[in-house]
C-alpha positions in Angstrom: 0.0 0.0 0.0 2.8 2.5 0.9 4.7 1.9 -2.3 1.5 2.4 -4.4 0.8 5.8 -2.7 4.4 7.0 -3.3 4.5 5.8 -7.0 0.9 6.7 -7.9 0.3 9.9 -5.9 3.4 11.5 -4.4 5.8 11.1 -7.3 3.3 12.6 -9.9 2.4 15.4 -7.5 6.0 16.2 -7.0 6.6 16.1 -10.7 3.6 18.4 -11.4 5.0 20.8 -8.7 8.4 20.7 -10.4 6.9 21.5 -13.8 5.0 24.4 -12.3 8.2 25.7 -10.8 10.0 25.4 -14.2 7.2 27.4 -15.8 7.4 30.0 -13.1 11.2 30.3 -13.4 11.8 30.0 -17.1 8.7 31.7 -18.5 7.8 34.1 -15.7 11.2 34.8 -14.2 9.8 34.1 -10.7 7.0 36.6 -11.2 3.3 35.8 -10.9 1.6 33.8 -13.7 -0.6 36.1 -15.7 -2.6 34.2 -18.4 -4.2 37.5 -19.7 -0.7 38.9 -20.3 0.3 35.8 -22.2 -2.8 36.0 -24.4 -2.1 39.6 -25.2 1.5 38.9 -26.1 0.4 36.0 -28.3 -2.2 38.1 -30.1 0.4 40.8 -30.6 2.8 38.4 -32.2 0.1 36.8 -34.3 -1.0 40.2 -35.7 2.6 41.1 -36.5 4.8 38.0 -36.8 7.6 40.1 -38.3 8.2 41.5 -34.8 8.8 38.1 -33.4 11.2 37.3 -36.3 13.0 40.6 -35.8 13.3 40.0 -32.1 14.7 36.5 -32.6 17.3 37.7 -35.2 18.3 40.7 -33.1 18.4 39.2 -29.6 18.1 35.5 -29.9 21.0 33.1 -30.0 20.8 30.6 -32.9 24.6 29.7 -32.9 25.3 26.6 -30.6 27.9 27.3 -27.9 28.1 31.0 -28.7 26.7 32.2 -25.4 28.4 29.4 -23.5 31.8 30.3 -24.8 31.2 34.0 -24.2 30.0 33.3 -20.6 33.1 31.1 -19.9 35.5 33.7 -21.3 33.8 36.5 -19.4 33.2 34.5 -16.3 31.2 36.9 -14.2 29.0 35.7 -11.3 25.9 36.3 -13.5 27.3 34.3 -16.4 28.4 31.3 -14.3 25.1 31.4 -12.4 23.2 31.4 -15.7 25.2 28.4 -17.1 25.0 26.4 -13.9 21.4 27.4 -13.4 20.3 26.1 -16.8 21.9 22.8 -16.0 20.6 22.6 -12.4 17.0 23.4 -13.5 16.8 20.2 -15.5 18.6 17.8 -13.2 15.4 17.0 -11.4 13.7 16.5 -14.8 16.1 13.7 -15.6 15.6 12.1 -12.2 11.8 12.3 -12.5 11.6 10.8 -16.0 12.1 7.1 -15.1 10.0 7.6 -12.0 7.1 9.1 -13.9 7.3 7.3 -17.3 8.8 4.0 -16.1 12.3 2.7 -15.4 12.1 0.1 -18.2 11.2 2.7 -20.9 13.7 5.5 -20.2 17.3 5.2 -21.2 19.9 7.9 -21.7 19.0 8.4 -25.3 15.3 8.8 -24.5 16.1 11.1 -21.5 18.2 13.2 -23.9 15.4 13.4 -26.5 12.7 14.2 -24.0 14.9 16.9 -22.3 15.5 18.5 -25.7 11.8 18.5 -26.6 10.7 20.0 -23.2 13.5 22.6 -23.3 12.6 23.5 -26.9 9.0 24.0 -25.8 10.2 26.5 -23.2 12.4 28.3 -25.6 9.7 28.5 -28.3 7.2 29.7 -25.7 9.5 32.5 -24.7 9.8 33.6 -28.3 6.1 33.2 -29.2 4.8 34.9 -26.0 7.6 37.6 -26.2 8.6 36.9 -22.6 12.2 35.9 -23.1 14.8 35.3 -25.7 15.3 32.1 -27.7 18.7 30.7 -26.9 20.0 27.5 -28.4 22.6 27.2 -25.7 19.8 27.0 -23.1 18.7 23.9 -25.1 22.1 22.4 -24.8 22.5 23.2 -21.1 19.0 22.1 -20.1 19.5 18.8 -22.1 22.8 18.2 -20.3 21.0 18.8 -17.0 18.3 16.3 -17.9 20.9 13.7 -18.9 22.9 14.4 -15.7 19.8 13.9 -13.6 19.0 10.6 -15.4 22.7 9.5 -14.9 22.4 10.4 -11.2 19.2 8.4 -10.9 20.9 5.4 -12.6 23.9 5.6 -10.3 21.7 5.7 -7.3 19.8 2.6 -8.4 23.1 0.8 -9.2 24.6 1.7 -5.8 21.4 0.5 -4.0 21.6 -2.8 -6.0 25.3 -3.1 -5.2 24.6 -2.6 -1.5 22.0 -5.4 -1.5 24.4 -7.8 -3.0 27.0 -7.1 -0.3 
């Protein structure tokens, strides 16, 4: 009974809370979630898609590793915090994947693919709703975080299995 409650209720509730936190951090920069504002931003971009394209070309980062290299070369507190923060944000995602989807289904390749897709959704949402800047390096860092989280999950499982054998 206890295992059923954890697997069927607590883990999904924690995962939903984590996704809510990701939305709040990535899309709303810790501010309050304002659906009306999002709809207004979306309408504005749909009426004039050239604005979204111009913003993407002017401010977005479409060159992989460009912002990462710049941040490492100019390693200010803000730059390092941004790099590590993008990785750290997705570590729990990689841990949750096998717990929510199933240990037998998720492997490192699938964890990578799902992390890329979810991160891409956040980056596209920032561009479409005009609430952030599309950055391909965020995709790389978030994906690395998701894969790192999955690897940590697997290491934890292996260490538990190893302890049982001893």
